[in-house]
PAZAPA-4460 file (N, C-alpha, C; in steps of 0.05 Angstrom, whole numbers, plus 32768, in hexadecimal, padded with zeros to 4 digits):
% residues 71
    n_x    n_y    n_z   ca_x   ca_y   ca_z    c_x    c_y    c_z   seq   type   mol
   8011   7FE8   8000   8000   8000   8000   8012   8019   8000     1      M     A
   8009   802E   7FF3   8019   8046   7FF2   800E   805C   8003     2      N     A
   801A   8073   8003   8012   808A   8014   7FFE   809C   8008     3      D     A
   7FF4   8095   7FF0   7FE0   80A7   7FE3   7FC6   80A6   7FF3     4      H     A
   7FB8   80BC   7FF4   7FA0   80BD   8004   7F88   80B7   7FF2     5      F     A
   7F73   80AD   7FFE   7F5A   80A6   7FF0   7F4F   80BE   7FE2     6      F     A
   7F46   80BB   7FC9   7F3A   80D1   7FBA   7F23   80DD   7FCA     7      A     A
   7F23   80F8   7FCC   7F0E   8106   7FDA   7F14   810A   7FF8     8      G     A
   7F2A   80FE   8001   7F30   8101   801E   7F3F   811B   8023     9      S     A
   7F40   8122   803C   7F4C   813A   8046   7F6A   813A   8040    10      Y     A
   7F78   8124   8044   7F94   8122   803D   7FA7   8135   804C    11      G     A
   7F9D   8142   8061   7FAE   8154   8070   7FAF   8170   8065    12      G     A
   7FA0   8176   8050   7FA1   8191   8044   7F8A   81A2   8050    13      D     A
   7F8F   81B2   8064   7F7B   81C2   8071   7F6E   81D7   805F    14      G     A
   7F7A   81DD   8049   7F6E   81F1   8037   7F57   81E5   8027    15      E     A
   7F53   81CB   8028   7F3D   81BE   801A   7F23   81C0   8029    16      K     A
   7F24   81C7   8042   7F0B   81C7   8052   7F07   81E1   8062    17      I     A
   7EEE   81E6   8069   7EE7   81FE   8079   7EE8   81F6   8096    18      L     A
   7EEA   820A   80A8   7EEB   8204   80C5   7ED2   81F4   80CE    19      P     A
   7EBB   81F9   80C2   7EA2   81EB   80CA   7E9D   81D1   80BB    20      E     A
   7EAF   81C9   80A9   7EAB   81B0   809A   7EA9   8198   80AC    21      S     A
   7E95   8187   80A6   7E92   816E   80B3   7EA3   815A   80A3    22      R     A
   7EB0   8148   80B1   7EC2   8134   80A4   7EB9   8118   80AB    23      M     A
   7EBC   8106   8098   7EB3   80EA   809B   7ECA   80D7   8098    24      E     A
   7ECC   80C4   80AA   7EE0   80AF   80A9   7EDA   809D   8091    25      C     A
   7EEE   8098   8081   7EEA   8087   8069   7EE7   8069   8070    26      K     A
   7EEE   8062   8089   7EED   8046   8091   7ED1   803F   809D    27      I     A
   7EC9   804F   80B1   7EB1   8048   80C0   7E9A   805C   80BD    28      C     A
   7E9F   8072   80AF   7E8C   8087   80AA   7E85   8098   80C2    29      W     A
   7E95   8097   80D7   7E92   80A8   80EE   7E95   80C5   80E5    30      E     A
   7E84   80D7   80EF   7E85   80F3   80E7   7E92   8103   80FD    31      I     A
   7EA6   8114   80F5   7EB0   8128   8108   7EA2   8142   8102    32      Y     A
   7E93   814C   8116   7E84   8165   8112   7E91   817A   8125    33      H     A
   7E9D   818F   8119   7EAB   81A3   812A   7E9A   81B0   813F    34      P     A
   7E80   81B3   813A   7E6F   81C0   814F   7E6B   81AE   8167    35      A     A
   7E6F   8194   8163   7E6C   8180   8179   7E86   8179   8186    36      I     A
   7E9C   8179   8177   7EB6   8171   8182   7EB8   8152   8183    37      G     A
   7EC8   8148   8196   7ECD   812B   8198   7ED1   8125   81B6    38      D     A
   7EBD   8118   81C2   7EBF   8111   81DE   7ED6   80FD   81E4    39      D     A
   7ED9   80EA   81D2   7EEE   80D5   81D6   7F0A   80E1   81D9    40      Y     A
   7F11   80F3   81C7   7F2B   8100   81C8   7F2B   811A   81D8    41      W     A
   7F14   8120   81E5   7F11   8139   81F5   7F17   8152   81E4    42      Q     A
   7F0B   8152   81CC   7F0D   8169   81BB   7EF4   817A   81C0    43      I     A
   7EF7   8193   81C8   7EE0   81A4   81CE   7ECF   81AC   81B5    44      P     A
   7EB5   81B0   81B9   7EA5   81BA   81A3   7EB1   81D4   8197    45      P     A
   7EAD   81D7   817D   7EB7   81EE   8170   7ED3   81EB   8164    46      G     A
   7EDF   81D3   8167   7EFA   81CE   815D   7EF9   81C5   8140    47      T     A
   7F03   81D5   812D   7F04   81CD   8111   7F15   81B4   810D    48      P     A
   7F0F   81A5   80F9   7F1E   818C   80F3   7F3C   8192   80EF    49      F     A
   7F42   81A8   80E3   7F5E   81AF   80DE   7F6E   81B5   80F7    50      T     A
   7F60   81BB   810D   7F6D   81C0   8126   7F6F   81A8   8139    51      E     A
   7F66   8191   8130   7F69   8179   8140   7F86   8172   8141    52      L     A
   7F90   8166   8157   7FAC   815F   8159   7FB4   814A   8144    53      P     A
   7FCD   814A   813C   7FD7   8138   8128   7FD3   811B   812F    54      D     A
   7FD3   8115   8149   7FCF   80F9   8151   7FB2   80F0   8152    55      H     A
   7FA0   8103   814D   7F83   80FD   814E   7F7C   80E7   813A    56      W     A
   7F6B   80D5   8141   7F61   80C1   812E   7F43   80BD   8134    57      S     A
   7F36   80AF   8122   7F19   80AA   8125   7F14   809D   8140    58      C     A
   7F01   80A8   8150   7EFB   809C   816A   7EED   8081   8168    59      P     A
   7EE3   807A   8151   7ED5   8061   814E   7EE7   804A   8144    60      N     A
   7EF8   8050   8130   7F08   803B   8124   7F26   8041   8122    61      C     A
   7F2E   8058   812C   7F4A   8061   812B   7F55   8067   810F    62      E     A
   7F42   806D   80FD   7F4B   8075   80E2   7F5B   808F   80E4    63      G     A
   7F6E   8092   80D2   7F80   80A9   80D3   7F72   80C3   80CA    64      K     A
   7F79   80D9   80D7   7F6E   80F3   80D1   7F70   80FA   80B4    65      K     A
   7F86   80F5   80A7   7F8A   80FC   808B   7F77   80EE   8078    66      K     A
   7F6B   80D8   8081   7F5A   80C9   8070   7F3C   80D0   8072    67      D     A
   7F36   80E4   8082   7F1A   80ED   8085   7F12   80FC   806B    68      F     A
   7EF8   80FB   8065   7EEE   8107   804D   7ED9   811D   8055    69      M     A
   7ED7   8131   8044   7EC4   8147   8049   7EA8   813C   8044    70      V     A
   7E96   8142   8056   7E79   8139   8053   7E6B   814D   8041    71      V     A
***
């Protein structure tokens, strides 16, 4: 497997999304909604996806942040 990201995914490029963009895990379809945040990782409501820590992963399946897709 190579390091190319899935077509349509975030891929780590914050310029592709808006601060209020909802993001979906390509593995389990978990949605990260900035207005809600993430209880599992203790991310407060109002945190844009681009401001999540680099080590953040899907709270449901541990999918990588770079592989999330814009909803």
